[in-house]
KOLDO-419398 format. One record per atom (N, C-alpha, C, O, CB): residue number from 1; x, y, z; atom name; residue in three letters. Coordinates in pm, whole numbers, always signed. Glycine has a CB too. Layout:
residues N
DRENMAR     k       xx       yy       zz    a     r
DRENMAR   NUM        X        Y        Z   CA   ala
...
This chain:
residues 79
DRENMAR     k       xx       yy       zz    a     r
DRENMAR     1    +9146    +9107    +9475    N   met
DRENMAR     1    +9227    +9056    +9358   CA   met
DRENMAR     1    +9378    +9193    +9413    C   met
DRENMAR     1    +9378    +9290    +9489    O   met
DRENMAR     1    +9114    +9081    +9152   CB   met
DRENMAR     2    +9477    +9131    +9331    N   lys
DRENMAR     2    +9567    +9160    +9374   CA   lys
DRENMAR     2    +9602    +9300    +9327    C   lys
DRENMAR     2    +9643    +9388    +9404    O   lys
DRENMAR     2    +9643    +9068    +9357   CB   lys
DRENMAR     3    +9582    +9317    +9198    N   ile
DRENMAR     3    +9558    +9475    +9120   CA   ile
DRENMAR     3    +9540    +9571    +9161    C   ile
DRENMAR     3    +9585    +9672    +9107    O   ile
DRENMAR     3    +9472    +9498    +9049   CB   ile
DRENMAR     4    +9462    +9575    +9279    N   lys
DRENMAR     4    +9372    +9682    +9378   CA   lys
DRENMAR     4    +9502    +9700    +9481    C   lys
DRENMAR     4    +9532    +9818    +9498    O   lys
DRENMAR     4    +9197    +9605    +9469   CB   lys
DRENMAR     5    +9604    +9582    +9569    N   thr
DRENMAR     5    +9663    +9651    +9653   CA   thr
DRENMAR     5    +9773    +9716    +9648    C   thr
DRENMAR     5    +9817    +9720    +9533    O   thr
DRENMAR     5    +9672    +9600    +9725   CB   thr
DRENMAR     6    +9827    +9761    +9713    N   thr
DRENMAR     6    +9904    +9868    +9758   CA   thr
DRENMAR     6   +10068    +9839    +9747    C   thr
DRENMAR     6   +10157    +9918    +9716    O   thr
DRENMAR     6    +9858    +9897    +9904   CB   thr
DRENMAR     7   +10077    +9681    +9790    N   gly
DRENMAR     7   +10198    +9650    +9763   CA   gly
DRENMAR     7   +10229    +9617    +9537    C   gly
DRENMAR     7   +10318    +9661    +9464    O   gly
DRENMAR     7   +10215    +9495    +9888   CB   gly
DRENMAR     8   +10124    +9538    +9507    N   phe
DRENMAR     8   +10144    +9563    +9366   CA   phe
DRENMAR     8   +10212    +9693    +9317    C   phe
DRENMAR     8   +10331    +9714    +9290    O   phe
DRENMAR     8   +10018    +9557    +9306   CB   phe
DRENMAR     9   +10086    +9789    +9312    N   trp
DRENMAR     9   +10163    +9908    +9268   CA   trp
DRENMAR     9   +10333    +9925    +9272    C   trp
DRENMAR     9   +10416    +9920    +9180    O   trp
DRENMAR     9   +10108   +10011    +9350   CB   trp
DRENMAR    10   +10355    +9951    +9461    N   leu
DRENMAR    10   +10460    +9932    +9515   CA   leu
DRENMAR    10   +10566    +9902    +9411    C   leu
DRENMAR    10   +10656    +9948    +9341    O   leu
DRENMAR    10   +10441    +9842    +9608   CB   leu
DRENMAR    11   +10489    +9784    +9450    N   ser
DRENMAR    11   +10639    +9661    +9343   CA   ser
DRENMAR    11   +10652    +9716    +9177    C   ser
DRENMAR    11   +10752    +9758    +9117    O   ser
DRENMAR    11   +10563    +9426    +9315   CB   ser
DRENMAR    12   +10534    +9700    +9137    N   leu
DRENMAR    12   +10571    +9743    +8949   CA   leu
DRENMAR    12   +10644    +9837    +8952    C   leu
DRENMAR    12   +10751    +9830    +8892    O   leu
DRENMAR    12   +10449    +9796    +8839   CB   leu
DRENMAR    13   +10591   +10005    +9053    N   ser
DRENMAR    13   +10705   +10064    +9056   CA   ser
DRENMAR    13   +10850   +10082    +9063    C   ser
DRENMAR    13   +10907   +10170    +8998    O   ser
DRENMAR    13   +10690   +10090    +9091   CB   ser
DRENMAR    14   +10915    +9993    +9146    N   gly
DRENMAR    14   +11013    +9947    +9162   CA   gly
DRENMAR    14   +11060    +9888    +9058    C   gly
DRENMAR    14   +11158    +9938    +9003    O   gly
DRENMAR    14   +11009    +9889    +9248   CB   gly
DRENMAR    15   +11014    +9796    +9020    N   ala
DRENMAR    15   +11025    +9728    +8847   CA   ala
DRENMAR    15   +11100    +9810    +8774    C   ala
DRENMAR    15   +11223    +9813    +8761    O   ala
DRENMAR    15   +10880    +9717    +8753   CB   ala
DRENMAR    16   +10972    +9912    +8702    N   ile
DRENMAR    16   +11027   +10006    +8615   CA   ile
DRENMAR    16   +11095   +10080    +8657    C   ile
DRENMAR    16   +11160   +10100    +8554    O   ile
DRENMAR    16   +10961   +10067    +8556   CB   ile
DRENMAR    17   +11160   +10175    +8763    N   leu
DRENMAR    17   +11182   +10218    +8826   CA   leu
DRENMAR    17   +11365   +10154    +8787    C   leu
DRENMAR    17   +11469   +10194    +8733    O   leu
DRENMAR    17   +11082   +10204    +8937   CB   leu
DRENMAR    18   +11324   +10065    +8839    N   ile
DRENMAR    18   +11530    +9986    +8801   CA   ile
DRENMAR    18   +11514    +9962    +8614    C   ile
DRENMAR    18   +11615    +9991    +8550    O   ile
DRENMAR    18   +11574    +9727    +8916   CB   ile
DRENMAR    19   +11399    +9915    +8539    N   leu
DRENMAR    19   +11387    +9928    +8421   CA   leu
DRENMAR    19   +11502   +10072    +8308    C   leu
DRENMAR    19   +11586   +10082    +8218    O   leu
DRENMAR    19   +11227    +9944    +8433   CB   leu
DRENMAR    20   +11385   +10180    +8443    N   val
DRENMAR    20   +11458   +10310    +8384   CA   val
DRENMAR    20   +11588   +10375    +8373    C   val
DRENMAR    20   +11636   +10452    +8290    O   val
DRENMAR    20   +11416   +10389    +8427   CB   val
DRENMAR    21   +11622   +10331    +8463    N   gln
DRENMAR    21   +11807   +10342    +8608   CA   gln
DRENMAR    21   +11884   +10263    +8463    C   gln
DRENMAR    21   +11988   +10304    +8411    O   gln
DRENMAR    21   +11813   +10169    +8859   CB   gln
DRENMAR    22   +11819   +10168    +8427    N   thr
DRENMAR    22   +11950   +10126    +8374   CA   thr
DRENMAR    22   +11949   +10146    +8213    C   thr
DRENMAR    22   +12040   +10118    +8135    O   thr
DRENMAR    22   +11980    +9968    +8417   CB   thr
DRENMAR    23   +11823   +10202    +8184    N   ile
DRENMAR    23   +11782   +10235    +7992   CA   ile
DRENMAR    23   +11903   +10425    +8037    C   ile
DRENMAR    23   +11966   +10485    +7950    O   ile
DRENMAR    23   +11474   +10277    +7927   CB   ile
DRENMAR    24   +11898   +10459    +8158    N   gly
DRENMAR    24   +11925   +10580    +8182   CA   gly
DRENMAR    24   +12079   +10569    +8210    C   gly
DRENMAR    24   +12144   +10667    +8176    O   gly
DRENMAR    24   +11836   +10640    +8290   CB   gly
DRENMAR    25   +12124   +10500    +8248    N   asn
DRENMAR    25   +12307   +10491    +8260   CA   asn
DRENMAR    25   +12322   +10406    +8088    C   asn
DRENMAR    25   +12434   +10368    +8054    O   asn
DRENMAR    25   +12389   +10347    +8449   CB   asn
DRENMAR    26   +12253   +10394    +8034    N   ile
DRENMAR    26   +12325   +10308    +7887   CA   ile
DRENMAR    26   +12301   +10451    +7800    C   ile
DRENMAR    26   +12361   +10478    +7695    O   ile
DRENMAR    26   +12212   +10125    +7803   CB   ile
DRENMAR    27   +12195   +10540    +7871    N   val
DRENMAR    27   +12170   +10677    +7750   CA   val
DRENMAR    27   +12284   +10793    +7808    C   val
DRENMAR    27   +12373   +10855    +7749    O   val
DRENMAR    27   +11968   +10763    +7758   CB   val
DRENMAR    28   +12238   +10792    +7954    N   gly
DRENMAR    28   +12330   +10899    +7985   CA   gly
DRENMAR    28   +12272   +11009    +8093    C   gly
DRENMAR    28   +12316   +11123    +8104    O   gly
DRENMAR    28   +12366   +10968    +7850   CB   gly
DRENMAR    29   +12170   +10954    +8167    N   phe
DRENMAR    29   +12036   +11033    +8229   CA   phe
DRENMAR    29   +12102   +10917    +8391    C   phe
DRENMAR    29   +12141   +10803    +8417    O   phe
DRENMAR    29   +11807   +10990    +8118   CB   phe
DRENMAR    30   +12070   +11072    +8463    N   ala
DRENMAR    30   +12033   +10996    +8633   CA   ala
DRENMAR    30   +11847   +11009    +8664    C   ala
DRENMAR    30   +11763   +11077    +8605    O   ala
DRENMAR    30   +12139   +11123    +8797   CB   ala
DRENMAR    31   +11834   +10916    +8776    N   val
DRENMAR    31   +11679   +10966    +8805   CA   val
DRENMAR    31   +11729   +10928    +8955    C   val
DRENMAR    31   +11819   +10864    +9011    O   val
DRENMAR    31   +11514   +10871    +8721   CB   val
DRENMAR    32   +11588   +11027    +8993    N   asn
DRENMAR    32   +11617   +11033    +9133   CA   asn
DRENMAR    32   +11555   +10942    +9198    C   asn
DRENMAR    32   +11444   +10910    +9155    O   asn
DRENMAR    32   +11591   +11148    +9191   CB   asn
DRENMAR    33   +11607   +10877    +9314    N   val
DRENMAR    33   +11511   +10731    +9345   CA   val
DRENMAR    33   +11405   +10767    +9433    C   val
DRENMAR    33   +11291   +10721    +9436    O   val
DRENMAR    33   +11596   +10598    +9426   CB   val
DRENMAR    34   +11467   +10872    +9520    N   gln
DRENMAR    34   +11398   +10942    +9626   CA   gln
DRENMAR    34   +11267   +10957    +9581    C   gln
DRENMAR    34   +11159   +10900    +9598    O   gln
DRENMAR    34   +11458   +11072    +9663   CB   gln
DRENMAR    35   +11329   +11097    +9487    N   tyr
DRENMAR    35   +11209   +11137    +9517   CA   tyr
DRENMAR    35   +11085   +11081    +9388    C   tyr
DRENMAR    35   +10973   +11132    +9377    O   tyr
DRENMAR    35   +11228   +11303    +9536   CB   tyr
DRENMAR    36   +11141   +10964    +9295    N   phe
DRENMAR    36   +11009   +10939    +9199   CA   phe
DRENMAR    36   +10941   +10795    +9386    C   phe
DRENMAR    36   +10825   +10754    +9401    O   phe
DRENMAR    36   +11080   +10821    +8943   CB   phe
DRENMAR    37   +11032   +10771    +9459    N   asn
DRENMAR    37   +10954   +10680    +9501   CA   asn
DRENMAR    37   +10884   +10751    +9626    C   asn
DRENMAR    37   +10814   +10671    +9687    O   asn
DRENMAR    37   +11032   +10549    +9526   CB   asn
DRENMAR    38   +10885   +10844    +9666    N   glu
DRENMAR    38   +10776   +10938    +9723   CA   glu
DRENMAR    38   +10689   +10984    +9627    C   glu
DRENMAR    38   +10589   +11013    +9693    O   glu
DRENMAR    38   +10829   +11057    +9788   CB   glu
DRENMAR    39   +10665   +11008    +9517    N   ile
DRENMAR    39   +10574   +11035    +9423   CA   ile
DRENMAR    39   +10472   +10930    +9438    C   ile
DRENMAR    39   +10351   +10939    +9455    O   ile
DRENMAR    39   +10633   +11044    +9289   CB   ile
DRENMAR    40   +10558   +10815    +9427    N   val
DRENMAR    40   +10474   +10718    +9422   CA   val
DRENMAR    40   +10345   +10630    +9538    C   val
DRENMAR    40   +10234   +10578    +9525    O   val
DRENMAR    40   +10564   +10649    +9388   CB   val
DRENMAR    41   +10423   +10651    +9625    N   thr
DRENMAR    41   +10358   +10630    +9729   CA   thr
DRENMAR    41   +10306   +10736    +9780    C   thr
DRENMAR    41   +10258   +10717    +9891    O   thr
DRENMAR    41   +10420   +10573    +9808   CB   thr
DRENMAR    42   +10296   +10870    +9730    N   ser
DRENMAR    42   +10227   +10949    +9764   CA   ser
DRENMAR    42   +10025   +10939    +9708    C   ser
DRENMAR    42    +9912   +10966    +9748    O   ser
DRENMAR    42   +10321   +11063    +9717   CB   ser
DRENMAR    43   +10103   +10880    +9591    N   ile
DRENMAR    43    +9952   +10853    +9511   CA   ile
DRENMAR    43    +9901   +10731    +9539    C   ile
DRENMAR    43    +9780   +10707    +9535    O   ile
DRENMAR    43    +9955   +10856    +9351   CB   ile
DRENMAR    44    +9993   +10644    +9570    N   cys
DRENMAR    44    +9897   +10500    +9644   CA   cys
DRENMAR    44    +9787   +10553    +9761    C   cys
DRENMAR    44    +9664   +10553    +9766    O   cys
DRENMAR    44   +10023   +10372    +9745   CB   cys
DRENMAR    45    +9886   +10594    +9845    N   gly
DRENMAR    45    +9812   +10690    +9982   CA   gly
DRENMAR    45    +9676   +10757    +9931    C   gly
DRENMAR    45    +9573   +10721    +9987    O   gly
DRENMAR    45    +9926   +10838   +10039   CB   gly
DRENMAR    46    +9666   +10872    +9809    N   val
DRENMAR    46    +9533   +10934    +9808   CA   val
DRENMAR    46    +9454   +10799    +9787    C   val
DRENMAR    46    +9358   +10765    +9856    O   val
DRENMAR    46    +9509   +11059    +9687   CB   val
DRENMAR    47    +9515   +10716    +9666    N   leu
DRENMAR    47    +9380   +10581    +9590   CA   leu
DRENMAR    47    +9376   +10554    +9729    C   leu
DRENMAR    47    +9287   +10626    +9774    O   leu
DRENMAR    47    +9427   +10407    +9452   CB   leu
DRENMAR    48    +9428   +10484    +9826    N   val
DRENMAR    48    +9395   +10434    +9969   CA   val
DRENMAR    48    +9246   +10524    +9969    C   val
DRENMAR    48    +9131   +10492    +9939    O   val
DRENMAR    48    +9533   +10482   +10111   CB   val
DRENMAR    49    +9292   +10620   +10006    N   val
DRENMAR    49    +9205   +10705   +10097   CA   val
DRENMAR    49    +9100   +10733    +9982    C   val
DRENMAR    49    +9047   +10820   +10051    O   val
DRENMAR    49    +9284   +10851   +10173   CB   val
DRENMAR    50    +9032   +10734    +9878    N   val
DRENMAR    50    +8962   +10769    +9795   CA   val
DRENMAR    50    +8896   +10587    +9793    C   val
DRENMAR    50    +8781   +10544    +9794    O   val
DRENMAR    50    +9047   +10856    +9661   CB   val
DRENMAR    51    +8968   +10551    +9792    N   gly
DRENMAR    51    +8907   +10413    +9791   CA   gly
DRENMAR    51    +8941   +10316    +9659    C   gly
DRENMAR    51    +8896   +10201    +9653    O   gly
DRENMAR    51    +8750   +10435    +9800   CB   gly
DRENMAR    52    +9039   +10384    +9533    N   val
DRENMAR    52    +9055   +10235    +9461   CA   val
DRENMAR    52    +9101   +10183    +9519    C   val
DRENMAR    52    +9020   +10111    +9578    O   val
DRENMAR    52    +9112   +10203    +9354   CB   val
DRENMAR    53    +9182   +10167    +9546    N   leu
DRENMAR    53    +9324   +10094    +9614   CA   leu
DRENMAR    53    +9280   +10023    +9736    C   leu
DRENMAR    53    +9199   +10089    +9800    O   leu
DRENMAR    53    +9453   +10211    +9665   CB   leu
DRENMAR    54    +9297    +9956    +9766    N   ile
DRENMAR    54    +9293    +9851    +9949   CA   ile
DRENMAR    54    +9433    +9841    +9980    C   ile
DRENMAR    54    +9523    +9801    +9905    O   ile
DRENMAR    54    +9223    +9648    +9950   CB   ile
DRENMAR    55    +9445    +9897   +10149    N   pro
DRENMAR    55    +9610    +9873   +10176   CA   pro
DRENMAR    55    +9660    +9751   +10137    C   pro
DRENMAR    55    +9563    +9684   +10100    O   pro
DRENMAR    55    +9652    +9880   +10321   CB   pro
DRENMAR    56    +9765    +9686   +10126    N   thr
DRENMAR    56    +9834    +9542   +10133   CA   thr
DRENMAR    56    +9806    +9548   +10323    C   thr
DRENMAR    56    +9813    +9632   +10413    O   thr
DRENMAR    56   +10048    +9534   +10055   CB   thr
DRENMAR    57    +9766    +9376   +10302    N   lys
DRENMAR    57    +9731    +9345   +10427   CA   lys
DRENMAR    57    +9908    +9251   +10515    C   lys
DRENMAR    57    +9991    +9173   +10468    O   lys
DRENMAR    57    +9563    +9231   +10398   CB   lys
DRENMAR    58    +9895    +9302   +10627    N   lys
DRENMAR    58   +10002    +9181   +10679   CA   lys
DRENMAR    58    +9927    +9069   +10725    C   lys
DRENMAR    58    +9812    +9040   +10756    O   lys
DRENMAR    58   +10101    +9224   +10806   CB   lys
DRENMAR    59   +10068    +9004   +10715    N   ser
DRENMAR    59   +10043    +8836   +10756   CA   ser
DRENMAR    59   +10022    +8785   +10864    C   ser
DRENMAR    59   +10049    +8866   +10953    O   ser
DRENMAR    59   +10134    +8757   +10733   CB   ser
DRENMAR    60    +9993    +8706   +10896    N   lys
DRENMAR    60    +9963    +8653   +11038   CA   lys
DRENMAR    60   +10151    +8648   +11112    C   lys
DRENMAR    60   +10204    +8698   +11211    O   lys
DRENMAR    60    +9864    +8457   +11019   CB   lys
DRENMAR    61   +10175    +8599   +11049    N   glu
DRENMAR    61   +10322    +8611   +11083   CA   glu
DRENMAR    61   +10357    +8708   +11131    C   glu
DRENMAR    61   +10387    +8716   +11251    O   glu
DRENMAR    61   +10402    +8599   +10995   CB   glu
DRENMAR    62   +10362    +8818   +11039    N   asp
DRENMAR    62   +10351    +8949   +11135   CA   asp
DRENMAR    62   +10279    +9001   +11262    C   asp
DRENMAR    62   +10327    +9053   +11363    O   asp
DRENMAR    62   +10317    +9028   +11069   CB   asp
DRENMAR    63   +10174    +8978   +11236    N   asp
DRENMAR    63   +10121    +9018   +11361   CA   asp
DRENMAR    63   +10106    +8919   +11440    C   asp
DRENMAR    63   +10008    +8917   +11514    O   asp
DRENMAR    63   +10009    +9080   +11356   CB   asp
DRENMAR    64   +10205    +8810   +11444    N   val
DRENMAR    64   +10261    +8766   +11578   CA   val
DRENMAR    64   +10393    +8799   +11607    C   val
DRENMAR    64   +10431    +8755   +11715    O   val
DRENMAR    64   +10254    +8630   +11596   CB   val
DRENMAR    65   +10479    +8866   +11538    N   glu
DRENMAR    65   +10612    +8961   +11555   CA   glu
DRENMAR    65   +10582    +9094   +11629    C   glu
DRENMAR    65   +10662    +9171   +11684    O   glu
DRENMAR    65   +10676    +9003   +11406   CB   glu
DRENMAR    66   +10419    +9103   +11613    N   glu
DRENMAR    66   +10430    +9262   +11672   CA   glu
DRENMAR    66   +10347    +9219   +11778    C   glu
DRENMAR    66   +10342    +9310   +11861    O   glu
DRENMAR    66   +10369    +9410   +11575   CB   glu
DRENMAR    67   +10308    +9164   +11797    N   his
DRENMAR    67   +10239    +9155   +11939   CA   his
DRENMAR    67   +10324    +9104   +12061    C   his
DRENMAR    67   +10337    +9155   +12172    O   his
DRENMAR    67   +10118    +9059   +11929   CB   his
DRENMAR    68   +10409    +8926   +11984    N   thr
DRENMAR    68   +10536    +8925   +12106   CA   thr
DRENMAR    68   +10653    +8966   +12110    C   thr
DRENMAR    68   +10727    +8916   +12194    O   thr
DRENMAR    68   +10576    +8822   +12142   CB   thr
DRENMAR    69   +10712    +9087   +12009    N   gly
DRENMAR    69   +10833    +9096   +11985   CA   gly
DRENMAR    69   +10938    +9026   +11994    C   gly
DRENMAR    69   +11052    +9057   +12031    O   gly
DRENMAR    69   +10854    +9159   +12023   CB   gly
DRENMAR    70   +10887    +8909   +11951    N   asn
DRENMAR    70   +10975    +8844   +11931   CA   asn
DRENMAR    70   +10986    +8763   +11781    C   asn
DRENMAR    70   +10905    +8673   +11763    O   asn
DRENMAR    70   +10973    +8775   +12038   CB   asn
DRENMAR    71   +11095    +8798   +11664    N   ser
DRENMAR    71   +11110    +8783   +11538   CA   ser
DRENMAR    71   +11122    +8671   +11506    C   ser
DRENMAR    71   +11088    +8645   +11391    O   ser
DRENMAR    71   +11192    +8841   +11493   CB   ser
DRENMAR    72   +11181    +8537   +11607    N   asp
DRENMAR    72   +11227    +8435   +11631   CA   asp
DRENMAR    72   +11168    +8351   +11600    C   asp
DRENMAR    72   +11226    +8248   +11567    O   asp
DRENMAR    72   +11254    +8423   +11720   CB   asp
DRENMAR    73   +10994    +8360   +11594    N   leu
DRENMAR    73   +10854    +8288   +11678   CA   leu
DRENMAR    73   +10838    +8207   +11511    C   leu
DRENMAR    73   +10879    +8243   +11400    O   leu
DRENMAR    73   +10673    +8435   +11757   CB   leu
DRENMAR    74   +10783    +8121   +11543    N   asn
DRENMAR    74   +10720    +8080   +11480   CA   asn
DRENMAR    74   +10593    +8043   +11491    C   asn
DRENMAR    74   +10543    +8009   +11598    O   asn
DRENMAR    74   +10768    +8026   +11455   CB   asn
DRENMAR    75   +10495    +8047   +11323    N   ile
DRENMAR    75   +10374    +8093   +11380   CA   ile
DRENMAR    75   +10282    +7952   +11473    C   ile
DRENMAR    75   +10192    +7947   +11557    O   ile
DRENMAR    75   +10283    +8160   +11237   CB   ile
DRENMAR    76   +10372    +7846   +11394    N   asp
DRENMAR    76   +10312    +7725   +11463   CA   asp
DRENMAR    76   +10289    +7707   +11641    C   asp
DRENMAR    76   +10216    +7617   +11683    O   asp
DRENMAR    76   +10407    +7614   +11417   CB   asp
DRENMAR    77   +10343    +7779   +11712    N   asp
DRENMAR    77   +10457    +7787   +11837   CA   asp
DRENMAR    77   +10291    +7879   +11889    C   asp
DRENMAR    77   +10244    +7865   +12002    O   asp
DRENMAR    77   +10676    +7898   +11810   CB   asp
DRENMAR    78   +10228    +7967   +11781    N   val
DRENMAR    78   +10129    +8083   +11871   CA   val
DRENMAR    78    +9995    +7985   +11921    C   val
DRENMAR    78    +9953    +7985   +12037    O   val
DRENMAR    78   +10060    +8243   +11748   CB   val
DRENMAR    79    +9931    +7892   +11794    N   glu
DRENMAR    79    +9804    +7839   +11780   CA   glu
DRENMAR    79    +9792    +7733   +11918    C   glu
DRENMAR    79    +9689    +7668   +11937    O   glu
DRENMAR    79    +9791    +7763   +11623   CB   glu
C-alpha cells in the first residue's frame, strides 16, 4: 500500500510545505524549510522503526547503478 511508504509521506509533506510557503508569502510570514524537512524526516524515521511505515524501496535501476557505478547503463543491458 503506497500510503504506508516513507516516500509518500515525504512527498506529501513537501507539497504541503510549498502550499504553506505560498500562503505565507501572501500573508507575510516565512517558514524555515530546512527545519520543517528535518522534523518530517525524523518522524518518518521513527515510524519506520516502530513498524507503522515501510521504507521506500529502491528501483531495479538504482540497484544496477549502485553495483556497476555507471549511471548511463540501461537496465536491459545487465540482464
